[in-house]
A tleap script that builds the chain and sets N, CA, C and O, in Angstrom:
source leaprc.protein.ff14SB
mol = sequence {
  NMET ARG LYS ALA THR ILE LEU LEU ALA ALA
  LEU LEU ALA ALA SER LEU THR THR THR ALA
  ASP ALA ALA LYS LYS LYS ALA ALA ALA LYS
  PRO ASP PRO ALA VAL ALA ALA GLN GLN ASN
  THR ALA LYS PHE LEU HIE ASP ALA MET ASN
  PRO TYR MET ALA THR ALA LYS PRO ALA ALA
  PRO ALA LYS THR ALA LYS LYS THR ALA LYS
  LYS ALA LYS LYS MET LYS ALA LYS LYS LYS
  CMET
}
set mol.1.N position { 162.123 101.096 81.809 }
set mol.1.CA position { 160.756 100.646 81.724 }
set mol.1.C position { 160.292 100.116 83.078 }
set mol.1.O position { 159.165 100.362 83.508 }
set mol.2.N position { 161.169 99.397 83.727 }
set mol.2.CA position { 160.817 98.824 85.027 }
set mol.2.C position { 160.621 99.928 86.063 }
set mol.2.O position { 159.727 99.835 86.905 }
set mol.3.N position { 161.456 100.976 86.007 }
set mol.3.CA position { 161.328 102.087 86.955 }
set mol.3.C position { 159.992 102.808 86.760 }
set mol.3.O position { 159.353 103.203 87.736 }
set mol.4.N position { 159.578 102.976 85.534 }
set mol.4.CA position { 158.309 103.645 85.245 }
set mol.4.C position { 157.133 102.829 85.792 }
set mol.4.O position { 156.179 103.389 86.332 }
set mol.5.N position { 157.210 101.520 85.649 }
set mol.5.CA position { 156.148 100.645 86.152 }
set mol.5.C position { 156.070 100.706 87.670 }
set mol.5.O position { 154.980 100.761 88.239 }
set mol.6.N position { 157.224 100.697 88.322 }
set mol.6.CA position { 157.254 100.768 89.789 }
set mol.6.C position { 156.727 102.121 90.265 }
set mol.6.O position { 155.974 102.199 91.235 }
set mol.7.N position { 157.134 103.189 89.566 }
set mol.7.CA position { 156.660 104.527 89.923 }
set mol.7.C position { 155.151 104.628 89.742 }
set mol.7.O position { 154.457 105.188 90.591 }
set mol.8.N position { 154.653 104.099 88.658 }
set mol.8.CA position { 153.215 104.108 88.402 }
set mol.8.C position { 152.464 103.320 89.466 }
set mol.8.O position { 151.421 103.768 89.942 }
set mol.9.N position { 152.974 102.161 89.843 }
set mol.9.CA position { 152.334 101.346 90.872 }
set mol.9.C position { 152.348 102.066 92.217 }
set mol.9.O position { 151.369 102.006 92.961 }
set mol.10.N position { 153.439 102.740 92.532 }
set mol.10.CA position { 153.536 103.468 93.798 }
set mol.10.C position { 152.562 104.641 93.832 }
set mol.10.O position { 151.900 104.879 94.842 }
set mol.11.N position { 152.480 105.373 92.720 }
set mol.11.CA position { 151.544 106.496 92.659 }
set mol.11.C position { 150.100 106.026 92.746 }
set mol.11.O position { 149.277 106.656 93.412 }
set mol.12.N position { 149.797 104.943 92.089 }
set mol.12.CA position { 148.448 104.400 92.116 }
set mol.12.C position { 148.076 103.946 93.525 }
set mol.12.O position { 146.974 104.223 94.001 }
set mol.13.N position { 148.985 103.257 94.182 }
set mol.13.CA position { 148.731 102.791 95.546 }
set mol.13.C position { 148.574 103.976 96.498 }
set mol.13.O position { 147.714 103.954 97.378 }
set mol.14.N position { 149.397 105.005 96.327 }
set mol.14.CA position { 149.309 106.183 97.189 }
set mol.14.C position { 147.994 106.926 96.986 }
set mol.14.O position { 147.394 107.403 97.949 }
set mol.15.N position { 147.554 107.023 95.766 }
set mol.15.CA position { 146.309 107.743 95.499 }
set mol.15.C position { 145.104 106.970 96.032 }
set mol.15.O position { 144.162 107.576 96.542 }
set mol.16.N position { 145.123 105.659 95.922 }
set mol.16.CA position { 143.998 104.865 96.428 }
set mol.16.C position { 143.922 104.908 97.943 }
set mol.16.O position { 142.824 105.006 98.491 }
set mol.17.N position { 145.024 104.841 98.623 }
set mol.17.CA position { 144.978 104.887 100.086 }
set mol.17.C position { 144.575 106.271 100.564 }
set mol.17.O position { 143.865 106.394 101.562 }
set mol.18.N position { 145.011 107.308 99.875 }
set mol.18.CA position { 144.630 108.667 100.257 }
set mol.18.C position { 143.130 108.857 100.086 }
set mol.18.O position { 142.474 109.446 100.945 }
set mol.19.N position { 142.598 108.371 99.002 }
set mol.19.CA position { 141.170 108.497 98.749 }
set mol.19.C position { 140.367 107.722 99.785 }
set mol.19.O position { 139.349 108.212 100.275 }
set mol.20.N position { 140.810 106.529 100.119 }
set mol.20.CA position { 140.101 105.718 101.101 }
set mol.20.C position { 140.177 106.363 102.478 }
set mol.20.O position { 139.186 106.391 103.208 }
set mol.21.N position { 141.346 106.882 102.837 }
set mol.21.CA position { 141.484 107.542 104.137 }
set mol.21.C position { 140.623 108.793 104.212 }
set mol.21.O position { 140.012 109.069 105.245 }
set mol.22.N position { 140.573 109.544 103.134 }
set mol.22.CA position { 139.767 110.761 103.111 }
set mol.22.C position { 138.284 110.424 103.250 }
set mol.22.O position { 137.543 111.139 103.924 }
set mol.23.N position { 137.854 109.341 102.615 }
set mol.23.CA position { 136.453 108.940 102.711 }
set mol.23.C position { 136.115 108.517 104.138 }
set mol.23.O position { 135.034 108.829 104.638 }
set mol.24.N position { 137.031 107.811 104.794 }
set mol.24.CA position { 136.794 107.395 106.181 }
set mol.24.C position { 136.723 108.611 107.097 }
set mol.24.O position { 135.854 108.693 107.965 }
set mol.25.N position { 137.635 109.548 106.903 }
set mol.25.CA position { 137.649 110.745 107.737 }
set mol.25.C position { 136.384 111.572 107.516 }
set mol.25.O position { 135.824 112.125 108.463 }
set mol.26.N position { 135.945 111.652 106.284 }
set mol.26.CA position { 134.750 112.433 105.977 }
set mol.26.C position { 133.516 111.807 106.610 }
set mol.26.O position { 132.639 112.520 107.096 }
set mol.27.N position { 133.443 110.483 106.609 }
set mol.27.CA position { 132.299 109.792 107.197 }
set mol.27.C position { 132.288 109.938 108.712 }
set mol.27.O position { 131.220 110.033 109.318 }
set mol.28.N position { 133.468 109.957 109.331 }
set mol.28.CA position { 133.551 110.021 110.781 }
set mol.28.C position { 133.580 111.447 111.305 }
set mol.28.O position { 133.378 111.654 112.502 }
set mol.29.N position { 133.823 112.430 110.463 }
set mol.29.CA position { 133.976 113.813 110.902 }
set mol.29.C position { 132.627 114.427 111.274 }
set mol.29.O position { 131.581 114.050 110.746 }
set mol.30.N position { 132.686 115.387 112.201 }
set mol.30.CA position { 131.484 116.132 112.578 }
set mol.30.C position { 131.154 117.110 111.458 }
set mol.30.O position { 132.041 117.518 110.708 }
set mol.31.N position { 129.893 117.485 111.339 }
set mol.31.CA position { 129.543 118.441 110.284 }
set mol.31.C position { 130.212 119.798 110.541 }
set mol.31.O position { 130.309 120.260 111.678 }
set mol.32.N position { 130.654 120.400 109.479 }
set mol.32.CA position { 131.343 121.685 109.560 }
set mol.32.C position { 130.330 122.789 109.878 }
set mol.32.O position { 129.316 122.892 109.187 }
set mol.33.N position { 130.570 123.611 110.892 }
set mol.33.CA position { 129.616 124.671 111.212 }
set mol.33.C position { 129.493 125.711 110.096 }
set mol.33.O position { 128.453 126.357 109.972 }
set mol.34.N position { 130.521 125.876 109.298 }
set mol.34.CA position { 130.437 126.828 108.189 }
set mol.34.C position { 129.432 126.353 107.145 }
set mol.34.O position { 128.718 127.162 106.552 }
set mol.35.N position { 129.378 125.057 106.925 }
set mol.35.CA position { 128.423 124.506 105.953 }
set mol.35.C position { 126.999 124.683 106.479 }
set mol.35.O position { 126.093 125.034 105.724 }
set mol.36.N position { 126.809 124.440 107.768 }
set mol.36.CA position { 125.483 124.624 108.366 }
set mol.36.C position { 125.058 126.094 108.281 }
set mol.36.O position { 123.897 126.390 108.000 }
set mol.37.N position { 125.991 127.004 108.523 }
set mol.37.CA position { 125.681 128.430 108.433 }
set mol.37.C position { 125.309 128.822 107.011 }
set mol.37.O position { 124.410 129.635 106.798 }
set mol.38.N position { 126.003 128.240 106.042 }
set mol.38.CA position { 125.704 128.544 104.647 }
set mol.38.C position { 124.308 128.036 104.275 }
set mol.38.O position { 123.570 128.705 103.552 }
set mol.39.N position { 123.956 126.854 104.773 }
set mol.39.CA position { 122.627 126.314 104.489 }
set mol.39.C position { 121.548 127.171 105.152 }
set mol.39.O position { 120.498 127.414 104.559 }
set mol.40.N position { 121.805 127.630 106.383 }
set mol.40.CA position { 120.838 128.488 107.061 }
set mol.40.C position { 120.659 129.800 106.314 }
set mol.40.O position { 119.543 130.306 106.195 }
set mol.41.N position { 121.753 130.349 105.813 }
set mol.41.CA position { 121.675 131.593 105.053 }
set mol.41.C position { 120.878 131.384 103.778 }
set mol.41.O position { 120.073 132.237 103.403 }
set mol.42.N position { 121.092 130.270 103.115 }
set mol.42.CA position { 120.347 129.984 101.886 }
set mol.42.C position { 118.857 129.863 102.178 }
set mol.42.O position { 118.034 130.370 101.415 }
set mol.43.N position { 118.505 129.201 103.266 }
set mol.43.CA position { 117.089 129.080 103.643 }
set mol.43.C position { 116.499 130.441 103.980 }
set mol.43.O position { 115.363 130.740 103.610 }
set mol.44.N position { 117.278 131.271 104.688 }
set mol.44.CA position { 116.818 132.606 105.068 }
set mol.44.C position { 116.538 133.451 103.827 }
set mol.44.O position { 115.499 134.106 103.739 }
set mol.45.N position { 117.458 133.436 102.877 }
set mol.45.CA position { 117.268 134.221 101.665 }
set mol.45.C position { 116.109 133.686 100.829 }
set mol.45.O position { 115.379 134.458 100.207 }
set mol.46.N position { 115.943 132.378 100.814 }
set mol.46.CA position { 114.813 131.791 100.079 }
set mol.46.C position { 113.497 132.252 100.687 }
set mol.46.O position { 112.576 132.626 99.962 }
set mol.47.N position { 113.403 132.229 102.014 }
set mol.47.CA position { 112.190 132.671 102.682 }
set mol.47.C position { 111.981 134.175 102.520 }
set mol.47.O position { 110.843 134.640 102.452 }
set mol.48.N position { 113.079 134.941 102.456 }
set mol.48.CA position { 112.956 136.383 102.265 }
set mol.48.C position { 112.405 136.718 100.878 }
set mol.48.O position { 111.657 137.682 100.717 }
set mol.49.N position { 112.773 135.927 99.894 }
set mol.49.CA position { 112.291 136.174 98.534 }
set mol.49.C position { 110.873 135.639 98.319 }
set mol.49.O position { 110.159 136.123 97.441 }
set mol.50.N position { 110.468 134.660 99.100 }
set mol.50.CA position { 109.123 134.075 98.997 }
set mol.50.C position { 108.462 134.130 100.372 }
set mol.50.O position { 108.340 133.092 101.021 }
set mol.51.N position { 108.033 135.296 100.838 }
set mol.51.CA position { 107.583 135.417 102.228 }
set mol.51.C position { 106.317 134.631 102.555 }
set mol.51.O position { 106.146 134.199 103.695 }
set mol.52.N position { 105.442 134.440 101.599 }
set mol.52.CA position { 104.185 133.760 101.900 }
set mol.52.C position { 104.260 132.257 101.742 }
set mol.52.O position { 103.324 131.550 102.117 }
set mol.53.N position { 105.352 131.754 101.194 }
set mol.53.CA position { 105.465 130.320 100.967 }
set mol.53.C position { 105.545 129.548 102.288 }
set mol.53.O position { 104.962 128.470 102.401 }
set mol.54.N position { 106.246 130.075 103.272 }
set mol.54.CA position { 106.454 129.358 104.524 }
set mol.54.C position { 105.182 129.316 105.367 }
set mol.54.O position { 104.932 128.325 106.052 }
set mol.55.N position { 104.371 130.383 105.326 }
set mol.55.CA position { 103.201 130.441 106.195 }
set mol.55.C position { 101.891 130.189 105.465 }
set mol.55.O position { 100.824 130.234 106.078 }
set mol.56.N position { 101.955 129.929 104.187 }
set mol.56.CA position { 100.727 129.743 103.417 }
set mol.56.C position { 99.998 128.477 103.856 }
set mol.56.O position { 100.596 127.413 104.011 }
set mol.57.N position { 98.714 128.624 104.048 }
set mol.57.CA position { 97.870 127.482 104.403 }
set mol.57.C position { 96.784 127.361 103.342 }
set mol.57.O position { 96.364 128.366 102.768 }
set mol.58.N position { 96.338 126.166 103.083 }
set mol.58.CA position { 95.257 126.032 102.106 }
set mol.58.C position { 93.983 126.695 102.622 }
set mol.58.O position { 93.732 126.725 103.827 }
set mol.59.N position { 93.198 127.215 101.718 }
set mol.59.CA position { 91.956 127.888 102.097 }
set mol.59.C position { 90.988 126.907 102.730 }
set mol.59.O position { 90.932 125.736 102.354 }
set mol.60.N position { 90.234 127.395 103.684 }
set mol.60.CA position { 89.229 126.561 104.334 }
set mol.60.C position { 88.134 126.237 103.324 }
set mol.60.O position { 87.821 127.060 102.464 }
set mol.61.N position { 87.564 125.070 103.422 }
set mol.61.CA position { 86.496 124.734 102.481 }
set mol.61.C position { 85.282 125.640 102.699 }
set mol.61.O position { 84.987 126.034 103.827 }
set mol.62.N position { 84.598 125.958 101.635 }
set mol.62.CA position { 83.427 126.830 101.717 }
set mol.62.C position { 82.304 126.126 102.463 }
set mol.62.O position { 82.169 124.903 102.409 }
set mol.63.N position { 81.512 126.914 103.153 }
set mol.63.CA position { 80.366 126.340 103.865 }
set mol.63.C position { 79.346 125.855 102.845 }
set mol.63.O position { 79.178 126.439 101.774 }
set mol.64.N position { 78.690 124.802 103.197 }
set mol.64.CA position { 77.709 124.253 102.268 }
set mol.64.C position { 76.436 125.089 102.296 }
set mol.64.O position { 76.194 125.841 103.239 }
set mol.65.N position { 75.667 124.955 101.300 }
set mol.65.CA position { 74.431 125.722 101.189 }
set mol.65.C position { 73.449 125.335 102.291 }
set mol.65.O position { 72.684 126.176 102.764 }
set mol.66.N position { 73.465 124.068 102.701 }
set mol.66.CA position { 72.536 123.623 103.744 }
set mol.66.C position { 72.831 124.327 105.068 }
set mol.66.O position { 71.910 124.763 105.760 }
set mol.67.N position { 74.100 124.437 105.416 }
set mol.67.CA position { 74.447 125.078 106.683 }
set mol.67.C position { 74.041 126.543 106.689 }
set mol.67.O position { 73.519 127.035 107.689 }
set mol.68.N position { 74.269 127.232 105.607 }
set mol.68.CA position { 73.901 128.644 105.560 }
set mol.68.C position { 72.386 128.804 105.550 }
set mol.68.O position { 71.864 129.758 106.125 }
set mol.69.N position { 71.686 127.898 104.915 }
set mol.69.CA position { 70.215 127.967 104.905 }
set mol.69.C position { 69.667 127.729 106.311 }
set mol.69.O position { 68.734 128.416 106.728 }
set mol.70.N position { 70.226 126.775 107.044 }
set mol.70.CA position { 69.782 126.518 108.414 }
set mol.70.C position { 70.042 127.718 109.301 }
set mol.70.O position { 69.204 128.077 110.129 }
set mol.71.N position { 71.185 128.332 109.134 }
set mol.71.CA position { 71.503 129.511 109.929 }
set mol.71.C position { 70.531 130.638 109.640 }
set mol.71.O position { 70.092 131.338 110.552 }
set mol.72.N position { 70.197 130.813 108.379 }
set mol.72.CA position { 69.267 131.868 107.995 }
set mol.72.C position { 67.894 131.616 108.609 }
set mol.72.O position { 67.235 132.554 109.056 }
set mol.73.N position { 67.461 130.366 108.633 }
set mol.73.CA position { 66.161 130.047 109.226 }
set mol.73.C position { 66.169 130.321 110.709 }
set mol.73.O position { 65.192 130.843 111.245 }
set mol.74.N position { 67.247 129.981 111.386 }
set mol.74.CA position { 67.355 130.228 112.823 }
set mol.74.C position { 67.329 131.720 113.114 }
set mol.74.O position { 66.694 132.158 114.073 }
set mol.75.N position { 68.009 132.491 112.300 }
set mol.75.CA position { 68.053 133.928 112.509 }
set mol.75.C position { 66.654 134.533 112.308 }
set mol.75.O position { 66.253 135.422 113.059 }
set mol.76.N position { 65.920 134.061 111.308 }
set mol.76.CA position { 64.548 134.554 111.058 }
set mol.76.C position { 63.645 134.192 112.224 }
set mol.76.O position { 62.818 135.002 112.643 }
set mol.77.N position { 63.793 132.981 112.753 }
set mol.77.CA position { 62.965 132.536 113.859 }
set mol.77.C position { 63.252 133.368 115.114 }
set mol.77.O position { 62.325 133.678 115.862 }
set mol.78.N position { 64.488 133.726 115.354 }
set mol.78.CA position { 64.828 134.550 116.509 }
set mol.78.C position { 64.286 135.965 116.363 }
set mol.78.O position { 63.865 136.568 117.350 }
set mol.79.N position { 64.291 136.504 115.146 }
set mol.79.CA position { 63.808 137.854 114.895 }
set mol.79.C position { 62.301 137.930 115.109 }
set mol.79.O position { 61.799 138.954 115.572 }
set mol.80.N position { 61.567 136.863 114.778 }
set mol.80.CA position { 60.114 136.848 114.919 }
set mol.80.C position { 59.709 136.847 116.384 }
set mol.80.O position { 58.648 137.368 116.729 }
set mol.81.N position { 60.518 136.280 117.236 }
set mol.81.CA position { 60.156 136.181 118.654 }
set mol.81.C position { 60.322 137.473 119.316 }
set mol.81.O position { 60.066 137.589 120.514 }
savepdb mol mol.pdb
quit
Protein backbone atom coordinates (compact mmCIF):
# COMPACT_ATOMS: atom_id res chain seq x y z
CA UNK A 1 0.00 0.00 0.00
CA UNK A 2 2.82 2.35 0.86
CA UNK A 3 4.60 1.63 -2.44
CA UNK A 4 1.44 2.44 -4.40
CA UNK A 5 1.07 5.76 -2.57
CA UNK A 6 4.69 6.70 -3.23
CA UNK A 7 4.35 5.71 -6.90
CA UNK A 8 1.17 7.74 -7.23
CA UNK A 9 2.80 10.77 -5.59
CA UNK A 10 5.83 10.48 -7.88
CA UNK A 11 3.67 10.20 -11.00
CA UNK A 12 1.55 13.14 -9.93
CA UNK A 13 4.59 15.30 -9.22
CA UNK A 14 6.17 14.32 -12.55
CA UNK A 15 3.04 15.13 -14.51
CA UNK A 16 2.59 18.52 -12.84
CA UNK A 17 6.16 19.62 -13.47
CA UNK A 18 6.00 18.45 -17.08
CA UNK A 19 2.81 20.40 -17.64
CA UNK A 20 4.23 23.52 -16.03
CA UNK A 21 7.47 23.26 -18.01
CA UNK A 22 5.55 22.76 -21.25
CA UNK A 23 3.41 25.82 -20.53
CA UNK A 24 6.52 27.93 -19.88
CA UNK A 25 8.18 26.72 -23.06
CA UNK A 26 5.05 27.36 -25.08
CA UNK A 27 4.76 30.92 -23.75
CA UNK A 28 8.42 31.68 -24.45
CA UNK A 29 8.64 29.89 -27.82
CA UNK A 30 8.55 31.70 -31.15
CA UNK A 31 5.50 31.10 -33.31
CA UNK A 32 5.81 28.05 -35.52
CA UNK A 33 6.12 29.01 -39.21
CA UNK A 34 4.02 25.98 -40.17
CA UNK A 35 1.11 27.33 -38.13
CA UNK A 36 1.44 30.74 -39.77
CA UNK A 37 1.49 29.09 -43.21
CA UNK A 38 -1.63 27.12 -42.36
CA UNK A 39 -3.42 30.28 -41.26
CA UNK A 40 -2.37 32.07 -44.46
CA UNK A 41 -3.65 29.17 -46.53
CA UNK A 42 -6.96 29.23 -44.69
CA UNK A 43 -7.32 32.97 -45.33
CA UNK A 44 -6.40 32.48 -49.00
CA UNK A 45 -9.01 29.77 -49.49
CA UNK A 46 -11.62 31.82 -47.65
CA UNK A 47 -10.98 34.78 -49.93
CA UNK A 48 -11.00 32.49 -52.98
CA UNK A 49 -14.45 31.20 -52.07
CA UNK A 50 -15.79 34.70 -51.27
CA UNK A 51 -14.03 36.96 -53.79
CA UNK A 52 -16.16 40.06 -53.27
CA UNK A 53 -16.11 39.99 -49.49
CA UNK A 54 -12.58 41.42 -49.18
CA UNK A 55 -13.06 44.32 -51.62
CA UNK A 56 -16.73 45.08 -51.07
CA UNK A 57 -17.46 48.67 -50.16
CA UNK A 58 -20.78 50.09 -49.09
CA UNK A 59 -22.70 51.86 -51.83
CA UNK A 60 -22.35 55.60 -52.04
CA UNK A 61 -25.36 57.49 -50.77
CA UNK A 62 -27.78 58.60 -53.47
CA UNK A 63 -27.71 62.22 -54.53
CA UNK A 64 -30.47 64.28 -53.06
CA UNK A 65 -33.24 65.65 -55.18
CA UNK A 66 -32.14 69.23 -54.50
CA UNK A 67 -28.68 68.67 -55.95
CA UNK A 68 -30.02 67.09 -59.11
CA UNK A 69 -32.62 69.84 -59.50
CA UNK A 70 -29.92 72.53 -59.18
CA UNK A 71 -27.79 70.78 -61.75
CA UNK A 72 -30.71 70.56 -64.14
CA UNK A 73 -31.39 74.28 -63.76
CA UNK A 74 -27.75 75.12 -64.45
CA UNK A 75 -27.73 72.94 -67.53
CA UNK A 76 -30.92 74.63 -68.86
CA UNK A 77 -29.44 78.06 -68.21
CA UNK A 78 -26.26 77.17 -70.12
CA UNK A 79 -28.27 75.80 -73.07
CA UNK A 80 -30.29 79.04 -73.32
CA UNK A 81 -27.16 81.16 -73.63
